[in-house]
C-alpha positions as CSV (number, residue, x, y, z in Angstrom):
1,M,-57.9,-23.4,-9.0
2,K,-55.8,-21.4,-11.5
3,S,-52.2,-22.5,-12.0
4,M,-49.4,-20.3,-10.9
5,F,-47.1,-21.4,-13.8
6,K,-47.7,-21.0,-17.4
7,S,-46.2,-23.8,-19.5
8,Y,-44.8,-23.4,-23.0
9,T,-43.9,-25.9,-25.7
10,A,-40.4,-25.6,-26.9
11,A,-40.0,-24.8,-30.6
12,E,-38.8,-27.5,-32.9
13,K,-35.2,-26.8,-34.2
14,S,-36.4,-27.4,-37.8
15,S,-39.1,-24.6,-37.2
16,F,-36.3,-22.0,-37.5
17,V,-35.4,-23.0,-41.1
18,G,-36.0,-20.0,-43.3
19,K,-35.2,-17.4,-40.5
20,V,-32.7,-14.7,-41.1
21,C,-29.7,-14.5,-38.7
22,V,-26.5,-12.4,-38.2
23,V,-23.1,-14.2,-38.1
24,K,-21.4,-13.6,-34.7
25,S,-18.3,-15.7,-35.2
26,G,-15.3,-14.4,-37.1
27,H,-16.1,-16.7,-40.1
28,V,-18.2,-19.8,-41.0
29,T,-16.7,-23.0,-42.3
30,S,-18.0,-26.6,-42.7
31,D,-16.9,-27.3,-39.1
32,F,-17.5,-24.0,-37.3
33,G,-19.7,-20.9,-37.1
34,Q,-22.3,-19.2,-35.0
35,A,-25.1,-16.9,-35.8
36,E,-27.8,-15.1,-33.7
37,Y,-31.4,-15.0,-34.4
38,E,-33.1,-11.9,-32.9
39,D,-36.4,-13.1,-31.4
40,G,-37.4,-9.9,-29.7
41,G,-35.9,-11.1,-26.4
42,A,-32.4,-12.1,-25.5
43,G,-31.8,-13.6,-29.0
44,M,-30.8,-17.2,-29.8
45,L,-27.3,-18.4,-30.8
46,F,-27.1,-21.2,-33.3
47,D,-24.3,-23.4,-34.5
48,V,-24.1,-22.9,-38.3
49,R,-22.1,-24.4,-41.2
50,A,-21.3,-23.4,-44.8
51,D,-18.6,-24.2,-47.3
52,V,-15.6,-21.8,-46.6
53,A,-15.7,-20.9,-50.4
54,Y,-18.8,-18.8,-49.7
55,G,-16.7,-16.4,-47.6
56,I,-19.3,-15.9,-44.8
57,K,-18.0,-13.8,-42.1
58,K,-19.0,-11.9,-38.9
59,G,-21.8,-9.4,-39.5
60,D,-23.1,-11.1,-42.6
61,S,-26.9,-11.8,-42.8
62,V,-27.7,-15.4,-43.5
63,M,-30.7,-17.6,-43.9
64,L,-31.0,-21.0,-42.1
65,V,-31.5,-23.4,-45.0
66,S,-31.7,-26.7,-43.2
67,Y,-31.1,-28.3,-39.8
68,D,-28.8,-31.3,-39.4
69,E,-30.2,-33.3,-36.4
70,A,-27.1,-35.6,-36.2
71,E,-24.7,-32.7,-36.0
72,G,-27.0,-30.3,-34.2
73,C,-26.3,-27.3,-36.6
74,Y,-27.9,-25.4,-39.4
75,Q,-26.7,-25.1,-43.0
76,I,-26.8,-21.5,-44.1
77,K,-26.7,-19.2,-47.2
78,K,-25.5,-15.7,-47.3
79,I,-28.2,-13.1,-48.2
80,N,-26.5,-9.8,-48.3
């Protein structure tokens, strides 16, 4: 009998490293920030962090550089 439900394996958080996102919060600091990854569907919102000296703000394109498992957030760098 064929199953009615299709199962999927969740992506590892570290598998998003290298992806480009757009900052959605007003700014990004070492304690706060959010960016959206457009996945072709509803999009995914990630907690992101960067030194405030980089001046990353809403609308900036950024790359996810690494994932901090303990903090549950990504370190980012500005690409535009």
